[in-house]
C-alpha positions, 0 to 999 in steps of 0.5 A, a space after each residue: 542465784 539472781 531471782 531476776 534472772 529466772 523465768 518460772 512456769 507452772 504446767 499441770 501444777 508442777 513448777 520449774 524455772 529457767 535461769 539465764 543472763 537474758 530472761 526476756 530472751 527466754 520468754 521470747 523463745 517460748 511464746 507458747 509458755 506465756 499462759 503458764 507464767 508463774 509470778 509468785 516468788 516463793 517456790 517450795 519444791 520446784 520440779 527442776 531448774 534449767 540453766 542456759 550456759 555456754 558451750 557444753 560437750 556430749 559426754 558419757 556412755 551412749 545408751 539410747 537414740 531416738 527421734 523426738 519431734 523433728 529431731 534426733 536425740 542420743 542419750 548418754 549416762 554420766 557420773 552426774 546423771 544423763 547427757 542428751 545430744 540433740 540434732 534438729 532435722 535439716 540442721 547440723 548443729 549439736 545441742 546438749 542437755 546435761 541432767 542430774 539423775 532426778 532431772 532436778 538440775 539441768 544445763 542447756 547450751 544454745 546457739 544464736 539462731 532464735 528459730 533453732 534455739 526456740 525449737 531446742 529449748 522447748 524440746 529439752 524442757 519437754 524431755 526434762 518435764 516428762 522424765 522429772 514428773 514420771 515418778 510423781 503420778 504424772 504423764 506427758 501423753 500423746 493425745 488430742 483432748 476435748 473438754 466439755 462441762 469440765 470433763 476431759 476426753 482424750 483421743 489416742 493413736 499413732 501419728 496420722 490416725 486422725 486424732 485432731 480430725 476426730 477432735 474437730 468433728 466433736 467441736 463441729 458436732 457436739 455442743 459445749 465442746 472446746 479443744 484443751 490440747 491437740 498433741 501433748 496434754 499432761 495427765 495427773 493423779 492428784 489425791 485419787 482424782 484423774 485430771 488432764 491439763 493443757 500444756 505449752 505443747 500442742 503440736 501444730 495447733 496453737 492451743 495453749 490453755 492453762 486449764 484442766 478437766 476431770 478425765 472422763 474417758 480415753 479413746 483409742 482411734 483406729 481408721 476403719 471402713 465403718 464406725 464401731 466402739 468397744 470398751 477395753 478391759 484393764 489389761 488392754 487399756 494399759 497397753 493402749 495408754 502405754 503406747 501413748 506415753 513417754 517412757 524412759 525404760 532404762 531408768 528404773 525409778 522413772 519407769 516404775 513410776 510411769 508403770 504405776 500411774 498407767 496401772 492406776 489409770 487403766 483400772 479406774 478410767 474407762 478406755 475405749 477402742 473406736 474403729 471409725 471413719 472421719 465423719 460426724 457419725 463417728 463423733 456422735 457414736 463416740 460421744 453417746 458411748 463415752 458419756 452414757 457408758 
């Protein structure tokens, strides 16, 4: 393996590499990853190595199919692990990811359309990252995150609930706030500390910050005719966090790791439900509650 053919990144302190005959092209396909470029040569325990190869075929027994970020993905079990077939929306091409059981070694086939290749490579990396880290007290969550004085506040909810809108209301209303990520932050437990990290994945908002914050609170948003915030009990909190987490329930090791992390988070970090209007009063109410208990 030629080191000069690898491009290495670090996201939430997990390090992974992309192996290609054209590493400069890889960086061009992944512009949002530039703040996460890892230039040290010695990597003791890389999360995974993803190799870009020629044509790959879908193989194995189909076990699941789901939508993921403007694409349809089918999953197959194989002798070596898993095979993923991805078809982007408004596209007829099939792209393939082959992964070992622990997602430490992966192969991806691309085409020659840079726009589509960028979308496919980015989404396959997200998938690999989510599944490879699930047993390492790490969760790729669906949330918008505000950072204030090194404290992180994660706003959760189904698509269309208004997570980005609520974050913007904090930015407009609450002093000393900044957006850390607007779609897919990473949550980790490191030596008992609960930390949220910025990532290369931030949805439609270009917010790619290689920064972190201590998690102060999770807030589930629900649209309502008035503003009201309540604290959730651990079991309720667990259900809320689970709904915003990537899950691969057909792999016991991955599923067990995710469940343990969610349990630890729901027992140790405040989780709230905010019924709200999209107004500054909701942001002020939420801020007052989550910062003062």
